[in-house]
TIDRENGU-574156 format. One record per residue (C-alpha): y, z, x; residue in three letters. Coordinates in steps of 0.1 Angstrom, whole numbers, padded with zeros to 4 digits, always signed. Layout:
# TIDRENGU-574156
YZXALA...
***
This chain:
# TIDRENGU-574156
-0362+0541+0291UNK-0340+0513+0276UNK-0327+0504+0310UNK-0363+0500+0323UNK-0373+0481+0292UNK-0344+0457+0296UNK-0351+0452+0333UNK-0388+0447+0328UNK-0389+0426+0297UNK-0356+0412+0283UNK-0340+0401+0316UNK-0371+0382+0329UNK-0377+0365+0296UNK-0341+0354+0293UNK-0340+0343+0329UNK-0372+0323+0325UNK-0359+0306+0293UNK-0325+0298+0309UNK-0341+0285+0341UNK-0365+0264+0321UNK-0337+0249+0300UNK-0316+0241+0331UNK-0345+0225+0351UNK-0358+0204+0321UNK-0322+0193+0312UNK-0315+0183+0348UNK-0346+0162+0351UNK-0341+0147+0317UNK-0305+0137+0327UNK-0318+0120+0358UNK-0342+0099+0337UNK-0314+0090+0313UNK-0291+0080+0341UNK-0317+0058+0357UNK-0324+0041+0323UNK-0287+0036+0316UNK-0282+0020+0351UNK-0311-0004+0343UNK-0295-0014+0310UNK-0261-0019+0326UNK-0276-0041+0354UNK-0295-0062+0329UNK-0263-0066+0309UNK-0244-0076+0341UNK-0269-0104+0347UNK-0266-0117+0310UNK-0228-0115+0312UNK-0229-0135+0344UNK-0250-0162+0327UNK-0225-0163+0298UNK-0195-0164+0322UNK-0210-0193+0341UNK-0218-0212+0309UNK-0181-0208+0299UNK-0169-0220+0333UNK-0193-0250+0331UNK-0178-0258+0297UNK-0143-0261+0311UNK-0146-0293+0332UNK-0160-0316+0305UNK-0133-0302+0281UNK-0106-0310+0306UNK-0120-0345+0314UNK-0119-0354+0277UNK-0083-0341+0274UNK-0073-0362+0304UNK-0092-0393+0294UNK-0077-0392+0259UNK-0041-0391+0273UNK-0029-0426+0286UNK-0001-0412+0307UNK-0021-0383+0323UNK-0052-0404+0329UNK-0032-0432+0346UNK-0014-0408+0368UNK-0047-0391+0377UNK-0063-0424+0389UNK-0087-0431+0360UNK-0090-0468+0354UNK-0095-0480+0318UNK-0131-0488+0325UNK-0137-0453+0338UNK-0119-0438+0308UNK-0140-0457+0284UNK-0171-0445+0301UNK-0159-0409+0302UNK-0150-0409+0265UNK-0185-0423+0258UNK-0206-0400+0281UNK-0187-0367+0285UNK-0189-0356+0248UNK-0227-0354+0252UNK-0224-0332+0283UNK-0198-0311+0265UNK-0222-0306+0236UNK-0249-0295+0261UNK-0224-0271+0278UNK-0214-0256+0245UNK-0250-0252+0234UNK-0257-0234+0266UNK-0227-0212+0261UNK-0237-0203+0225UNK-0273-0195+0237UNK-0259-0172+0265UNK-0236-0156+0239UNK-0265-0150+0215UNK-0285-0134+0244UNK-0256-0111+0252UNK-0249-0100+0217UNK-0279-0077+0211UNK-0274-0058+0244UNK-0264-0022+0238UNK-0243-0020+0270UNK-0219-0048+0261UNK-0190-0048+0236UNK-0171-0080+0243UNK-0191-0105+0222UNK-0168-0103+0192UNK-0137-0110+0214UNK-0154-0137+0234UNK-0167-0154+0202UNK-0133-0155+0185UNK-0116-0167+0217UNK-0142-0195+0221UNK-0137-0206+0185UNK-0100-0208+0191UNK-0101-0227+0223UNK-0127-0251+0210UNK-0107-0258+0179UNK-0076-0264+0201UNK-0097-0288+0223UNK-0112-0307+0194UNK-0078-0312+0177UNK-0066-0331+0209UNK-0030-0318+0206UNK-0031-0293+0234UNK-0023-0299+0271UNK-0047-0296+0300UNK-0028-0265+0311UNK-0032-0248+0278UNK-0069-0256+0275UNK-0075-0244+0311UNK-0055-0212+0305UNK-0074-0204+0273UNK-0108-0210+0290UNK-0099-0189+0321UNK-0088-0161+0297UNK-0123-0161+0282UNK-0138-0162+0317UNK-0116-0133+0328UNK-0128-0112+0299UNK-0164-0117+0309UNK-0156-0110+0346UNK-0140-0077+0336UNK-0170-0069+0315UNK-0193-0076+0344UNK-0172-0054+0367UNK-0171-0027+0341UNK-0209-0028+0337UNK-0214-0025+0374UNK-0189+0003+0377UNK-0205+0021+0348UNK-0239+0017+0364UNK-0225+0033+0396UNK-0208+0060+0375UNK-0240+0072+0360UNK-0247+0093+0391UNK-0272+0071+0410UNK-0293+0083+0439UNK-0284+0074+0475UNK-0309+0045+0473UNK-0298+0031+0440UNK-0260+0032+0445UNK-0259+0007+0474UNK-0281-0018+0455UNK-0258-0016+0425UNK-0228-0021+0447UNK-0245-0053+0462UNK-0247-0066+0426UNK-0210-0061+0422UNK-0202-0081+0454UNK-0225-0110+0443UNK-0209-0110+0408UNK-0174-0113+0424UNK-0187-0142+0446UNK-0202-0162+0418UNK-0171-0156+0397UNK-0149-0172+0423UNK-0173-0201+0430UNK-0178-0212+0393UNK-0141-0218+0386UNK-0131-0236+0419UNK-0140-0271+0406UNK-0122-0269+0372UNK-0091-0255+0390UNK-0093-0284+0416UNK-0096-0310+0388UNK-0066-0295+0370UNK-0046-0295+0402UNK-0055-0332+0408UNK-0047-0345+0373UNK-0016-0325+0365UNK+0020-0331+0376UNK+0051-0311+0383UNK+0052-0274+0379UNK+0018-0274+0361UNK+0002-0290+0391UNK+0018-0264+0414UNK+0006-0235+0393UNK-0030-0249+0392UNK-0029-0254+0430UNK-0017-0218+0435UNK-0045-0206+0413UNK-0071-0228+0432UNK-0058-0215+0466UNK-0062-0179+0455UNK-0097-0186+0442UNK-0109-0205+0473UNK-0093-0179+0496UNK-0111-0151+0478UNK-0144-0170+0479UNK-0141-0178+0516UNK-0131-0142+0525UNK-0159-0127+0504UNK-0185-0152+0517UNK-0178-0143+0552UNK-0185-0106+0547UNK-0223-0102+0545UNK-0220-0069+0564UNK-0206-0054+0532UNK-0241-0055+0517UNK-0267-0028+0522UNK-0299-0036+0539UNK-0310-0064+0561UNK-0328-0082+0533UNK-0297-0083+0511UNK-0275-0096+0540UNK-0301-0122+0549UNK-0303-0135+0513UNK-0265-0136+0512UNK-0262-0155+0544UNK-0289-0180+0533UNK-0272-0186+0500UNK-0236-0191+0511UNK-0246-0208+0544UNK-0269-0234+0529UNK-0257-0270+0539UNK-0247-0282+0504UNK-0228-0250+0494UNK-0210-0250+0528UNK-0200-0286+0523UNK-0189-0281+0488UNK-0169-0250+0496UNK-0153-0266+0526UNK-0143-0297+0506UNK-0127-0276+0479UNK-0109-0254+0504UNK-0096-0284+0523UNK-0083-0299+0490UNK-0066-0266+0482UNK-0050-0264+0516UNK-0034-0299+0516UNK+0002-0303+0502UNK+0003-0313+0466UNK+0019-0347+0475UNK-0005-0354+0503UNK-0022-0389+0500UNK-0054-0374+0516UNK-0060-0351+0486UNK-0090-0360+0465UNK-0083-0377+0431UNK-0096-0367+0397UNK-0125-0392+0398UNK-0135-0381+0433UNK-0136-0344+0422UNK-0157-0354+0392UNK-0182-0367+0417UNK-0186-0332+0431UNK-0200-0318+0398UNK-0236-0320+0409UNK-0229-0304+0443UNK-0209-0277+0426UNK-0236-0271+0401UNK-0262-0268+0429UNK-0240-0243+0447UNK-0236-0223+0414UNK-0274-0224+0410UNK-0280-0211+0445UNK-0255-0182+0440UNK-0271-0175+0406UNK-0304-0172+0424UNK-0288-0148+0448UNK-0274-0127+0420UNK-0308-0127+0402UNK-0324-0115+0434UNK-0300-0087+0440UNK-0302-0076+0403UNK-0340-0076+0405UNK-0338-0056+0438UNK-0314-0031+0421UNK-0336-0029+0391UNK-0366-0022+0413UNK-0348+0006+0431UNK-0335+0022+0399UNK-0370+0018+0383UNK-0384+0037+0413UNK-0358+0064+0408UNK-0366+0066+0371UNK-0403+0069+0378UNK-0396+0097+0403UNK-0374+0115+0379UNK-0400+0112+0351UNK-0426+0127+0374UNK-0402+0155+0383UNK-0394+0160+0347UNK-0431+0164+0338UNK-0436+0188+0367UNK-0406+0208+0356UNK-0419+0210+0320UNK-0453+0224+0331UNK-0437+0249+0355UNK-0414+0261+0327UNK-0444+0264+0303UNK-0462+0286+0329UNK-0432+0308+0335UNK-0426+0313+0298UNK-0462+0321+0291UNK-0461+0347+0319UNK-0429+0361+0304UNK-0444+0364+0270UNK-0475+0381+0283UNK-0454+0407+0302UNK-0433+0412+0270UNK-0464+0420+0249UNK-0477+0445+0275UNK-0444+0464+0277UNK-0440+0463+0239UNK-0474+0479+0234UNK-0465+0507+0258UNK-0432+0515+0239UNK-0441+0506+0203UNK-0456+0540+0192UNK-0426+0562+0202UNK-0402+0537+0187UNK-0422+0535+0155UNK-0419+0573+0151UNK-0382+0570+0158UNK-0379+0543+0131UNK-0396+0565+0105UNK-0372+0593+0114UNK-0342+0569+0110UNK-0354+0559+0075UNK-0357+0595+0064UNK-0322+0602+0078UNK-0308+0573+0058UNK-0324+0588+0026UNK-0309+0622+0034UNK-0341+0640+0042UNK-0342+0668+0068UNK-0356+0658+0101UNK-0379+0677+0124UNK-0372+0674+0162UNK-0393+0648+0179UNK-0417+0665+0205UNK-0433+0634+0219UNK-0422+0602+0236UNK-0397+0593+0262UNK-0367+0616+0267UNK-0343+0590+0253UNK-0363+0588+0221UNK-0362+0626+0216UNK-0324+0626+0222UNK-0320+0599+0196UNK-0340+0620+0171UNK-0317+0650+0176UNK-0287+0628+0171UNK-0302+0614+0139UNK-0306+0649+0124UNK-0270+0657+0130UNK-0259+0623+0116UNK-0278+0627+0084UNK-0255+0655+0074UNK-0225+0631+0073UNK-0242+0601+0058UNK-0239+0613+0022UNK-0201+0616+0026UNK-0200+0581+0041UNK-0220+0568+0012UNK-0195+0582-0012UNK-0167+0564+0005UNK-0187+0531+0006UNK-0194+0534-0031UNK-0157+0539-0039UNK-0148+0508-0019UNK-0175+0488-0036UNK-0163+0496-0071UNK-0127+0488-0060UNK-0114+0524-0061UNK-0095+0522-0028UNK-0075+0554-0034UNK-0107+0575-0039UNK-0122+0560-0007UNK-0091+0571+0013UNK-0091+0606-0005UNK-0125+0615+0009UNK-0123+0638+0039UNK-0135+0624+0072UNK-0169+0632+0086UNK-0165+0657+0115UNK-0168+0643+0150UNK-0161+0609+0167UNK-0183+0591+0142UNK-0163+0604+0113UNK-0131+0592+0130UNK-0146+0557+0134UNK-0159+0556+0098UNK-0125+0568+0084UNK-0107+0542+0105UNK-0131+0515+0093UNK-0125+0525+0056UNK-0087+0523+0061UNK-0090+0489+0079UNK-0112+0477+0050UNK-0087+0488+0025UNK-0059+0469+0044UNK-0081+0438+0047UNK-0088+0438+0009UNK-0051+0441+0002UNK-0043+0413+0027UNK-0070+0391+0012UNK-0056+0395-0023UNK-0021+0385-0010UNK-0035+0356+0009UNK-0054+0344-0021UNK-0023+0344-0041UNK-0004+0325-0014UNK-0032+0299-0010UNK-0033+0295-0048UNK+0004+0287-0048UNK+0001+0263-0019UNK-0028+0245-0035UNK-0007+0238-0066UNK+0027+0230-0051UNK+0043+0205-0028UNK+0051+0221+0006UNK+0083+0201+0011UNK+0101+0205-0022UNK+0083+0235-0037UNK+0076+0215-0069UNK+0041+0215-0085UNK+0019+0188-0070UNK-0002+0161-0088UNK-0031+0185-0096UNK-0007+0211-0111UNK+0012+0184-0130UNK-0021+0172-0146UNK-0030+0207-0155UNK+0004+0213-0171UNK+0000+0180-0190UNK-0034+0189-0202UNK-0021+0223-0214UNK+0009+0207-0232UNK-0014+0182-0250UNK-0037+0210-0260UNK-0008+0229-0275UNK+0005+0198-0294UNK-0009+0193-0329UNK+0003+0177-0361UNK+0024+0147-0367UNK+0056+0164-0357UNK+0048+0174-0322UNK+0047+0151-0291UNK+0045+0153-0253UNK+0067+0130-0232UNK+0059+0120-0196UNK+0088+0106-0175UNK+0077+0089-0143UNK+0106+0089-0118UNK+0104+0065-0088UNK+0132+0065-0063UNK+0150+0033-0055UNK+0160+0026-0019UNK+0144+0057-0005UNK+0124+0037+0022UNK+0157+0022+0035UNK+0172+0057+0038UNK+0140+0069+0056UNK+0140+0039+0080UNK+0177+0039+0088UNK+0185+0076+0088UNK+0152+0091+0099UNK+0125+0112+0082UNK+0145+0144+0085UNK+0172+0129+0063UNK+0146+0115+0040UNK+0131+0150+0035UNK+0165+0164+0028UNK+0171+0137+0002UNK+0138+0145-0015UNK+0146+0182-0016UNK+0180+0174-0031UNK+0165+0152-0058UNK+0139+0179-0066UNK+0167+0204-0071UNK+0186+0180-0094UNK+0156+0173-0115UNK+0149+0211-0120UNK+0185+0217-0131UNK+0183+0191-0159UNK+0151+0204-0175UNK+0145+0230-0202UNK+0127+0263-0196UNK+0093+0250-0207UNK+0095+0216-0191UNK+0076+0208-0158UNK+0088+0186-0129UNK+0063+0178-0102UNK+0062+0156-0071UNK+0032+0132-0071UNK+0037+0122-0035UNK+0061+0100-0014UNK+0091+0093-0035UNK+0074+0097-0069UNK+0082+0125-0094UNK+0070+0132-0129UNK+0085+0153-0157UNK+0064+0167-0185UNK+0084+0177-0216UNK+0071+0189-0250UNK+0087+0184-0284UNK+0108+0154-0275UNK+0111+0123-0297UNK+0116+0088-0284UNK+0154+0088-0284UNK+0155+0123-0268UNK+0130+0112-0241UNK+0150+0081-0233UNK+0182+0101-0232UNK+0166+0125-0208UNK+0155+0095-0186UNK+0191+0082-0185UNK+0204+0117-0174UNK+0177+0117-0147UNK+0189+0083-0134UNK+0225+0094-0133UNK+0217+0127-0115UNK+0195+0111-0089UNK+0219+0083-0082UNK+0248+0106-0071UNK+0253+0107-0033UNK+0236+0135-0013UNK+0260+0153+0011UNK+0242+0162+0043UNK+0254+0175+0077UNK+0237+0153+0104UNK+0245+0158+0141UNK+0276+0178+0133UNK+0290+0151+0109UNK+0289+0145+0072UNK+0264+0119+0059UNK+0262+0108+0023UNK+0229+0088+0018UNK+0224+0075-0017UNK+0192+0066-0036UNK+0186+0055-0071UNK+0159+0060-0097UNK+0138+0040-0121UNK+0122+0059-0150UNK+0091+0051-0170UNK+0086+0070-0203UNK+0053+0075-0222UNK+0048+0095-0254UNK+0017+0111-0269UNK+0024+0118-0306UNK+0003+0147-0318UNK-0014+0149-0284UNK-0037+0120-0293UNK-0033+0103-0258UNK-0051+0118-0229UNK-0034+0131-0198UNK-0046+0105-0173UNK-0039+0076-0197UNK-0004+0090-0205UNK+0004+0093-0168UNK-0008+0057-0162UNK+0013+0044-0191UNK+0044+0060-0176UNK+0035+0045-0142UNK+0032+0010-0159UNK+0066+0016-0175UNK+0083+0025-0143UNK+0068-0006-0126UNK+0084-0027-0154UNK+0117-0008-0148UNK+0117-0018-0111UNK+0108-0054-0120UNK+0138-0056-0144UNK+0163-0047-0117UNK+0158-0009-0109UNK+0180+0019-0121UNK+0166+0015-0156UNK+0147+0036-0182UNK+0117+0017-0198UNK+0096+0030-0227UNK+0059+0022-0227UNK+0055+0007-0262UNK+0033-0018-0280UNK+0051-0047-0263UNK+0043-0033-0229UNK+0007-0028-0239UNK+0005-0065-0249UNK+0020-0074-0215UNK-0007-0054-0197UNK-0034-0071-0217UNK-0018-0105-0210UNK-0016-0097-0173UNK-0053-0087-0172UNK-0062-0119-0190UNK-0041-0140-0166UNK-0059-0123-0136UNK-0093-0131-0152UNK-0084-0167-0159UNK-0068-0172-0125UNK-0100-0160-0108UNK-0120-0185-0128UNK-0094-0212-0120UNK-0097-0206-0082UNK-0135-0210-0086UNK-0130-0245-0102UNK-0094-0257-0097UNK-0098-0292-0111UNK-0114-0281-0143UNK-0089-0253-0148UNK-0058-0276-0142UNK-0048-0257-0110UNK-0030-0282-0088UNK-0003-0286-0062UNK+0032-0299-0067UNK+0052-0313-0038UNK+0088-0305-0032UNK+0105-0328-0007UNK+0124-0312+0022UNK+0150-0336+0037UNK+0176-0338+0064UNK+0210-0327+0051UNK+0232-0356+0038UNK+0203-0381+0039UNK+0171-0388+0020UNK+0149-0387+0051UNK+0117-0369+0042UNK+0110-0343+0069UNK+0082-0323+0052UNK+0065-0314+0019UNK+0068-0279+0005UNK+0037-0269-0014UNK+0042-0254-0049UNK+0011-0241-0067UNK+0011-0252-0104UNK-0013-0240-0131UNK-0015-0250-0167UNK-0029-0222-0188UNK-0033-0223-0225UNK-0006-0250-0227UNK+0019-0229-0206UNK+0031-0238-0171UNK+0028-0211-0144UNK+0040-0222-0110UNK+0057-0211-0078UNK+0066-0175-0073UNK+0054-0165-0108UNK+0019-0178-0099UNK+0019-0161-0065UNK+0030-0128-0080UNK+0003-0130-0107UNK-0023-0137-0079UNK-0010-0108-0058UNK-0011-0084-0088UNK-0047-0095-0095UNK-0057-0090-0058UNK-0062-0128-0054UNK-0033-0134-0030UNK-0056-0144-0001UNK-0078-0166-0023UNK-0048-0185-0037UNK-0033-0189-0002UNK-0066-0202+0012UNK-0069-0227-0016UNK-0034-0240-0010UNK-0041-0244+0027UNK-0073-0264+0021UNK-0058-0285-0007UNK-0025-0292+0011UNK-0042-0303+0044UNK-0067-0325+0026UNK-0039-0343+0007UNK-0017-0347+0039UNK-0047-0362+0057UNK-0053-0386+0028UNK-0016-0397+0032UNK-0022-0404+0069UNK-0009-0371+0082UNK+0026-0384+0090UNK+0045-0358+0069UNK+0036-0321+0075UNK+0031-0297+0047UNK+0046-0262+0044UNK+0025-0235+0027UNK+0038-0200+0018UNK+0014-0171+0019UNK+0017-0136+0006UNK+0025-0106+0029UNK-0009-0092+0023UNK-0026-0125+0032UNK-0004-0127+0064UNK-0017-0093+0075UNK-0053-0102+0067UNK-0073-0108+0098UNK-0089-0138+0080UNK-0057-0158+0080UNK-0065-0174+0113UNK-0099-0185+0101UNK-0083-0199+0068UNK-0058-0220+0088UNK-0083-0232+0113UNK-0108-0241+0086UNK-0082-0261+0067UNK-0071-0280+0098UNK-0106-0287+0109UNK-0118-0298+0075UNK-0089-0322+0072UNK-0091-0333+0109UNK-0054-0327+0113UNK-0035-0315+0143UNK-0020-0281+0142UNK+0015-0295+0140UNK+0008-0310+0106UNK+0010-0276+0089UNK+0037-0249+0086UNK+0029-0214+0074UNK+0058-0194+0058UNK+0056-0156+0052UNK+0079-0132+0034UNK+0103-0113+0056UNK+0085-0080+0047UNK+0054-0094+0065UNK+0071-0102+0097UNK+0076-0065+0105UNK+0039-0058+0100UNK+0021-0056+0135UNK-0010-0073+0122UNK+0009-0101+0105UNK+0031-0106+0136UNK+0001-0110+0158UNK-0014-0136+0135UNK+0019-0155+0134UNK+0020-0154+0172UNK-0015-0167+0175UNK-0008-0195+0151UNK+0022-0205+0172UNK+0001-0207+0203UNK-0023-0231+0185UNK+0007-0253+0176UNK+0010-0244+0139UNK+0046-0242+0127UNK+0056-0207+0115UNK+0086-0194+0096UNK+0099-0164+0077UNK+0115-0165+0043UNK+0147-0146+0046UNK+0171-0133+0020UNK+0194-0115+0044UNK+0176-0082+0041UNK+0161-0086+0076UNK+0184-0068+0101UNK+0200-0093+0125UNK+0189-0073+0155UNK+0153-0078+0144UNK+0155-0116+0144UNK+0149-0121+0182UNK+0116-0103+0179UNK+0102-0123+0150UNK+0072-0144+0162UNK+0083-0175+0142UNK+0099-0209+0149UNK+0121-0211+0117UNK+0139-0192+0090UNK+0138-0203+0053UNK+0169-0190+0035UNK+0163-0179-0001UNK+0180-0197-0030UNK+0200-0167-0041UNK+0216-0165-0007UNK+0225-0203-0007UNK+0237-0204-0043UNK+0257-0171-0042UNK+0293-0173-0052UNK+0301-0139-0038UNK+0322-0143-0006UNK+0303-0115+0011UNK+0270-0132+0004UNK+0284-0165+0017UNK+0295-0148+0049UNK+0260-0133+0052UNK+0245-0168+0048UNK+0267-0181+0076UNK+0260-0151+0099UNK+0223-0151+0092UNK+0219-0189+0098UNK+0242-0188+0129UNK+0221-0161+0146UNK+0189-0180+0138UNK+0204-0212+0153UNK+0215-0193+0184UNK+0179-0181+0188UNK+0166-0217+0187UNK+0151-0213+0152UNK+0152-0242+0127UNK+0169-0232+0095UNK+0158-0244+0060UNK+0181-0239+0030UNK+0164-0237-0004UNK+0176-0238-0040UNK+0203-0265-0033UNK+0213-0275-0068UNK+0249-0288-0064UNK+0270-0306-0039UNK+0288-0273-0032UNK+0254-0257-0024UNK+0247-0286+0000UNK+0281-0282+0016UNK+0275-0245+0022UNK+0241-0252+0037UNK+0255-0278+0060UNK+0284-0256+0071UNK+0259-0228+0079UNK+0240-0252+0101UNK+0209-0258+0081UNK+0185-0283+0096UNK+0165-0289+0064UNK+0175-0286+0027UNK+0155-0287-0005UNK+0161-0280-0041UNK+0169-0298-0074UNK+0196-0318-0057UNK+0173-0334-0032UNK+0142-0336-0054UNK+0123-0314-0078UNK+0086-0306-0072UNK+0065-0338-0078UNK+0029-0344-0088UNK+0005-0357-0062UNK+0009-0393-0075UNK+0047-0391-0074UNK+0046-0377-0039UNK+0023-0404-0028UNK+0048-0430-0041UNK+0076-0412-0023UNK+0055-0413+0009UNK+0049-0450+0005UNK+0086-0458-0001UNK+0095-0437+0030UNK+0070-0456+0051UNK+0083-0490+0038UNK+0119-0479+0046UNK+0109-0469+0081UNK+0090-0501+0086UNK+0120-0522+0074UNK+0144-0502+0097UNK+0120-0507+0126UNK
***
């Protein structure tokens, strides 16, 4: 009976449901693919408009760059009168071109099928800033613009490829492919004239590179224009032939191809002014090709729209068909169910009585299968009582009693007995796993020490047990010194072995009731009860000594002895009056102070440290207010002169932030560290950039300024905007500013990319080195100079002096300029000169000056230069 019921009811119903789902899903996917193809085609058209706008912005930018350069303009054949006219008229056309580009960018931004607007926007801002500063060559500007255009061309190609990849029909795919061909044609055409103009006005290798690029572009355009057969359909081929074969486009293309084919020194080549005369013809050709692209896109949209409409009609039909099939399946199910419901209901009643242990009478009516089930139920009822006893024993946790029950006779009894035994084993395994997971949740997997959560729990318990004036709880925060260096140089496996060794040493030093835990990384904490101040400090000293001993390891078959140190912060809670979280934070503050004092120390968190914390918070609050209103808060810049060694020739100004707070002076590194601790490093750096460039501009921009930013600011993606804003606001060229970063920032990928970008724009970049940077890393630093720290220049240790000479020598070999700082004596100056320093600064050459004093120094330097001239 059940075989017939399955064949007549269940199988058709499942088949109908599955078929319905497949058909509806298939039709729905067709509709979605057609809609996606339409969006991608529309995005391709908008991206082409943006790319053409960018290409049309290139030529006026290059014209202004040429007209503003006497040497380049004269070599390119521009007379003074023509240059004056260009400098007067071209800015207006450049503004129109930029406005058109911005409008096209705004139109592309909302499209869901594009994702390049952010990259294009940032690149456009960079190239426009470079063009407006007037300090970049024609080649640089052309390269930057072509990079933006290439990004858009790739985006157009990707949109067309994505449209084809959606699974179009045989009618839609050729139309989308036609759009790809027209996109390639318009891309080559729009950049021919800018490349030709660059090839005409440049000289030397730059002219050769521009000519090669022009020849590749004109060749690609000519080859593609002569292949109308690649398009599908006679209408598309006819439109292609009419567009590329129109008289004016043909003449324009022929003239540019002829110009590209001539040798670079041929007298028959068109000059820069002559190529400018082709702007209108080139624009008309671009408009004709744009019309061709718009026609092909509209055709493709029409075809895909027809596909989409057909798919929607098919989807609607499929839905109705599936509804009819499902209704018929449900009706058949109801009919079959009515025919089988009565015998099954009687069988259900018999099963309930069997579960309750009641005797069952044999079933006399119904299908044969139902009667056989009834007989089986009567036999099964006899063993259910015994099964219930076993289940009750398992439920109350009496596993031995459950296993002691005899098995029910027959195969069912064997299965039930096996299930009970498996359940007993599962419960035992669950209890063991729960204990293991509980241990893992409270312990560090590497060292086996309790973790942060377990340490806090132990600290809470210790504080709860501590009462009265005599008792106290001590927390010792242990932070390893030099562990990162071991990890970087010896590898993470060695670092893990060092951590395990340190954990073992800490365990050996503690009493039975003390707790040592690993908080994470290279941080450990010790919780000890019943220790006074002197005892806690003594324990901290023992911890420092134990951790500082070398660790003997076998690495690659050889003996290695890496060494780390430890700084310890101690916090006490007399009578348990200080909470766990606060006590741990006080120990953390104390270890921070220990590291600041020179590492390898034990520092107690006491009233003095509390006052320092309060003072640090007050400084952060006041500094934030000072950055909001620098003039009112007496936040200003001081200017330290950097001179050529052995002379008083002023080469640059080094900016030193200076702040008068409550009658006290906070300046230089102390002010930068206070800003960094308050999370205001970027705000202080941006203020220095703006104030320094404004003052340099007020002095005429003759002497550049050097601004040092923090490592966090160097890695901040807003650094480029901060530098650009400062230069644009002061109307200074990029070379009037130098940005110096700490050596720790140069290894950060984000900071390195920012430094490389600043170097491309012409901003001087340097890294402040103390000798900690490995010499093999120097060639990879994206900087143009190295600033040697004062402790390296002033060191009397022969080893440090050799490091100074080696570090400076490698930098000089790499072509980096070297600045020596902290020059206080003639001996320091001699060392700097011997090392090959290009620039020196320090008390010997001049202390930091106020703005008025620096202005007087600038005036005297200008007078001396004038007298010498």
